[in-house]
N, C-alpha and C positions, 0 to 999 in steps of 0.2 A: 504493500500500499504506500501511498504518498503521505509522509507524516505532516501533521499540521505545523506551520511555522510557529515558533515559540514567541509569543507577544512580549512586549516590553514589560518589565516588572516594576512595581512600586518599591520604594525604599523599605517598607515594612516586609514586603515579600522577599526582598533580598536578604534581610536579616533572618527571615524564616529559613530560607534556603541554606544559609551558612550554619544555622543551628541544627537543621536536619542533617546536614553532612556530619556534623560533630556527633549527633545521636547515633548515626549509623556506625560510627567508629567506637561506640561505647562511651561517649561522653567527651568532655574536654573543658577547656577554660572559657569557651565562648558562652556568655550568659544567654539565657532564653530571651526571645524578643518580648516587647511589651504587648499587653492585651488590652482590648477595649471591651469592657463588660458594663459600660455605663447604662443606667436604667433609662428607659424610653416610655414616658407616660403617653397614654392614648390621647390623640388630638385628631379626631375625625374631620377630614376636609369635606365630608358629604360625598354625594355620588351624582355624576352627571349623566348616568346611564338610565334608560327607561326601565320601568318595571318589567320583569320577566326576561331580562337579558341573560340571566343565568340558566335559562332553559336551553340555550344553545341554538343551533350547533356551535361547537368550538373547533378551531383549528390548532393542532399541535405543531409548534414551530421550533425547529432546530436552528437557532440564530446563526451559528457558524456556517450552516449550510443553505441559508435562505437567499441573501443578497449582500454582496460586498459593495461598499460605497467608496472605497479609497484605493482600490487597485492592488491591495496586498494579497489577494486570493482567499481571504477569510471573510465570512459574512459578519455583519455587525448591526448595531441598533439603528444607525442612520440608514443602512440599506433596507432593513425591514420596514422602517417608516416610509420609505419611498415606494413600497409595494402594498401599502394598506388599501389602496383603491381596488386591487385584485381581490383582497380578502372581503372587502365590503361588497364587491360584486358578486362574489361566491355566495354571500348571504349569511356568513357566520356572525354570531352575536358576541363571540368571545375568542381570545387567543391565549393558549397556554404556552409560555416560553419555557423551553427546557433550561436548566440552570444558566443564569446570566451573572451569578456571583462569581467573584474571583476564585479561581480553582487551581489545584496542583496539576491536574491532568491536561489542562488547555485543550480539551477536546469535548467530551460529553458534559463535563462540568459537575459531576456528582461527587467529586473529591473537593469539598468546599474549603478554601483557604481563608476566606473572609466573608462572613455572613452579612456584612453591611457595606460591601463595596462591589463594584461592577468589574467583570473580567476585562482587564485592560485592553485586550484585542477587540472587544465589542464596542468600547466607548467609555463614556462617563456617566455619573449619576444624572447629570443634566441631559445627556442623550436619552437616558431612560425616561426621565421626566417628560421630555418632548414627545417621545413615542407614545406615552400613555395619554398625553393631552390630545395628540393627533388621532389616536384610536377612539378616544371618547367623543371627539367631534364627529366621528362616523358612527356612533352608537355602538362601538365595539369595546368590550371590557378586556382587561389584561390581568391574567393571573400568572404568578411566578412559581416555578418548581422550588420547593423548599425541602431540604434534606436535614431532617431532625435526628435521624438514627445515628449518623456518623459524620465525621469531618475528614478533611485531608490530614495526612501525617504532617504536613508542613504548616498546618494552622497553628498560629501562636499559642492557642489554648492547649493543643496536644504537646507542642514543644516544651511548654512549661510543665505540663503533666509528667512528661517523660524525663525531665531534667533531673529530678531528685525526689526521693520518697517524702521529703518534708515540704515540697513545694505546695502552696495552697491550692494549686489546681489538680494535684494528684488525683483526688477523688472525682474528678470530672469525667474520667474514663475508667474502663474496667481493667484493673491490674491484678496480677498474682505474682508472688515471689518465685514460684516454680510452675512448670507447665502443667495445667490441669489435664487429668486423664478422662477418657470416656466420652469426649466430645467429637462429633462429626457433623459438619454443616456443609451441605452440598458436596459431600464426599471427601472433605478435607478437614484438618484440624484448624479451627478458627483462631487459636492462640499463637501470637507472633512474639518473637523475642526482640528485646532492645537492650541497651546497656543497663537499664534499671529494672528489669523484670520482663514479664509476659503480659501482653495487652491483647484484648479481644478484638478481632477484625475479620468477620466472616466473609466480607466481599472481596477484600484485597489488602495486602500489607499496607498500602498507603491510604486506607479508609478505616481508621480505628473508631470503634463504637463509643458513643457517649454512655455515661451511667445516668440515665434519665430518672433513676430513683433518687438522685441527688437534687434536692429542691433548688440549689443554685443553678443547676444545668437547666431545669425546666423554666426558671425565671429568666435565664439568659435568652433562651429561644423565644419566650413570650415577648421580650423586649425587642428582639431582632425582627419578630413578625410585625410588631407595632411600628418599627422603623419604616418598613415598606408600606404598611397600610396608611400611615400618616402622610406619605408621599403621594397617595391617590391610587396605589395599586389596588386591584379589585378582588384579590384573594390568592389562593395558593393551590397548587397540586402538591400533595404530600407524598413523598417517596417512602417505599419500604416500611409502611406503618405496622405491618404484621410482625416486624422484627425489633420493635422498640425496646422490649424488655426481655430479660432472660432469667429463668428460674432454675436452671440446672442443665446438665448435658442432654437430657431428653425433652427439655421444655424451653427452647430458644425461639419458637415461632408461635404466633397467634395466642399470646398470653393475655389473661383478663385485663391486666393493667394497660395494655395497648388501647383498648376501647375507652377506658376511663380517661386517659391522657388526651385522646383525640376529641372526646366530648368537651373537655376543658378547652381545647383550642377552638372548637366550634363556638363555645360561649365567648371567647375572646373576639372572634369575628363578628358575632351578633351584636357587639357593642359599636359596630360601625354600620353605616348605611349601605344596604344592598351589596354585601360582600358574599362571595362564593368560595367553597373549597370542595375538593375531590380527592379521595384517598386511593393509593395503590395498595390493595390488601390481598388477602387470599382469593381463590377462585370465586367463591360465592360471596357476592357483594352485600348481602343483607345486613350483616352485623356492623360493617363499617359505614354502610349507608345510613343506619340509624345514628351512629356516633358522629359522623362527618357531614351528613347531609347528602352526600353521594360518594359512591366507590365504583371502581371499574368492574365491569362484568366479564372478567377474564374467563375464558372457556367458551362463552357464547360465540365469540368470533370464529372459533374453529367449526361450530355447527353452522353458522351463517355461510361460511366458505363451502362446507360440505353440502349444504342445501343448494347452493349455486351450482354445484357439480351434478345435482340430481340425485343425491343420496337420500332415500326415503327416510331412513332412520334419523338422519340429521334434521330433515324437515320436521319430523315429529317433535324433536327436542326443542327446536326453535319455537314451535307452536306452544309448547308447554312452559317455556321459560318464564314469561311474565304473568303466568296465572298465579304466581306467588306475589301477593301485593307488596311484600317487603322489597321486592326488586324493582318496582316501577320507577324509582328515582335513581336507579343505577346509571352509570355512564358507560356508553357502548363504543365500540371501535371495530375496525377490520384488521388494523395492524398498528404498530407504533415503533418507537426507536429501539426496542429490545427484540432480539431474535426469538426469545421464548414465546412471544406473542404471534409469531409467524413472520414469513417473508412478506414483502409487499404483495398486494393482491394481484398485480399484473403477473408476477412470477409464480404465484400459487396457481393461477388460472391459465398459465401457459399463453397469456396474451389473447384470451378469448374475450372479446369486448362484450358480447351478448351476456355471458355469464358474469362479467364484471358488473354490468348494470344491475343485474339481478341481486348480487351481493350488496351493492350500494343501496338499492331501493329498500332491501329488507331491513338493514339496520337503521336507515334514515327514517323509515316509516313506523317502525316498532316503537313502543314506549322507551323512555330513557333519555339520556343526554348524549347525543352523538358527538364524538371527537374525530375529526378528519385529519389524518396525518399529512403533513405538507407533501404536496405532489400527488397525493392519492386522487385528487380531483381531475387530474390529466392522464391518469393511468401510468404514472412514473414507475419505471422498473428500478431494481437495485443496481448497484455498481457491480457489474458481472466480474471484474477482476479481483474483487475483495471478498472476504468472508466474514462471518460473525456479525456483530452489530454494526461494524463499519459498512457493510454492504447496504444496510438500510439507511444510511446517513450521507448519501451523495448530495452534491449541490443541486439546488432546485433547477429544474429545466424551464427556463423562460423562453428561449429561442432554440433553433436547431443548430446553432453554431457548433461545429465539431470540436472546437478547442475549449470553449467557455460556457456553452449553453445560455449565454446572456447573464451569467452569474456574476462575472467579474470582468475587469479590463486587463487583469493580470493573469497569473497562472493559478487555476483552482487548487485549493489545498488537498483535494482528494479527486479520485476518478469520478467521471460523470456517470449518470444514469445510462444503462444499457440501451435505452430506446429514446434518448434525448433528441435524436435527429427527427423522429416522427411524432413524439408525444411531448409537446411543449405548449406553453401558454399561447405563444404567438401563432402556432399552427392551429390551435383548437378554438381560440377566441372568435365567437361569432359564427362558427361553422356548424351548421345544422347537423345533428346527429353525433357531434363529438362528445366525449366523455365530460369535458368541462361544461358544456351547455346542458347535459343531462344532469349533472350534480346541481347546477344552478336552478333548473326546473324543479327537481325534487325538494331541494332545500327551500325554495320559494313556496312550493305548495305546502310543505310542512308548517312553515311560519304563517301562512295565510289562513289555514284552516284550524280553528281552535281545537277541534277534536284530535288532530294530528300533533298539534304543538304541545298540548298538555292534557289530553284526554285519557280516559281509562282504557282498559283492554278487555275484550269479551268476544265470545263466539268463535274463538280460535279452532280451526280444523285443519288437520293435515291429512291428506289423502294421496298416498303414493308420493309423487314429485310435485304436488300442488299444496299451496298454503293459502288459507283465507283467515281474516280476522277483522273485527270491527273496532273502531276507536270512537269514544262518545264523551262529549262534554256539554252538559245542558241540552240545548237544542241543536248543537252541532254534531253531525255523525259522518263517519267515513268508513268505507269498506275497502279493504286492501286485498287484492287477489294476485297471486304469484304462480306462474307455471314454470317450473324448473325443468320440464321435460323437453325433449327435442321434437315432439309432435304436438300439433294443436289438439285442443280438447274443449269440451263443454263442461263447465263446472256448476253444478246446482248449489244454491245457497238458500238456507232457510233462516227463520228468525228475524226477518226484515219486517218493518211496519207494513201492514196490509195496504196495498195500493200506492205505496211510496214511489215517487218518481226520482230515480237515481241519475244524477248528472255526472257525465264522465269528466274527470279532471286530469288523469294521466293515462294515456294521452287524451287531450281534449277532443280529438277526432274519433274516439271510440263511439260506438252506438249507445244512445241513451237506453236505459232499462227501467221497466216498471214492475214492481213486485205484484204478485197476484193477491187475491183476497185472503189467502192463507199465509201471506208473508213470504213467499218463495219466489225465486227468480233463477234463470239460467244465464250463464255468461260464456260467450265464445272467447277463448284465450288462444292466441297464436302461440307457437312454440317459443320458449324462452322469453317470456313476456311478463310485464307487470301492468295491472290496471287498478286505478283508484277511482271510486265513485263517492259522491258526497250527497247529503240531503239535510234539510233542517226540519225541525218539528219535534 
């Protein structure tokens, strides 16, 4: 792969780098760097966003890979701000920024070196403020990725903790004098050795876990969250909330304290106007949806993709998923920045655009809060020359330029998407039948029909490779029909209002249908198609 250019470092980060080198050598005379744990009282600036913005859809944005504004080959906040009109045209109500805080990794950002500073290669705090203001002017909220479970190993907090057993920050992380036995996390021992003991870091050596049972740690994170909320940020996506607390070798995931902590964070956000948070937790989102307000429905995306391929068992599981009312506020996706969630849909479906549309329509029309991964709306493929998570994080394809895809005037920090030449914003903008225009149409329909935007879920029926369900909110009703089969068919539907006149909405050219006196109707569905009908009353 092509490594990312190392951005300039702040003086504090330089001190941290020197101290980290000393730590790796088992200590030394270099003192640990200063830390900023100053309290931050709440100062709500209010909200410029309309009611309901948090219902989405959202776009997940990898800032490093979205748009470069200064020609250094790395995406940045000013570049993202220059592309807000694309996101507004797509119809999203919010954007989730993968970590923009200063990091040790200078790539994905989940090794946080400074919880109150911006990654230098992305810009400044003022650039972030300007981005938030510009997004708000378009009715788009901005939520930040917040990593509460662990920090970077070069974070001044950890460097102080690792410096000496008598350091006042020693208890901010999990330390043992000898290597604990009996632990296995993701197939490996999560305890790592430094010059002053063994510290717990299940994700990577450079990502030590905080001890969130320490009230000072919890208070620091609350202050850091208020730091961003006070600046007008609209909320957070919380990383790895299933792993916040550890109660022993066999009890390091999904512990009861995790839910209590996130409910406390939710209460903090509730002290601000119209703020939103979503949590990355275990597969079933119900528990963390209750604590956080929403949590990702991991696992559902596999069945949505299976349904799009015509797998009848997957169709049945999709039909049943939202029959549990505890899942109705879950956040949904087709893929994201992590390989465990699946490759980009284009790659999973082998470039089959008809099945791609079915997958997109399924999750965009179901209940929940949809999150569209950047480039998904154009059918962007992964970077074929790369593997792992890097494959999913190619520069955004704005044009068909073979060298830059319109992402930068310099050399892109990473290989381009495999299909950038054909699937890019410039090629699809305004072109009838393109994936981009399909996404705009479906998202626009979702937002314009109250039943689809925030309605309930009823009448779900899976029959072979077909799925039908109704969404209802007051007098607003919608019927969604999906044929995942390669042959056309006629689908009977019951439970409709007797004599109801159903207006075709997707596509608008489909024939209108009227239910009979018993509330039944039949619908002719082309192969690999979606139909949406609405009625009032």
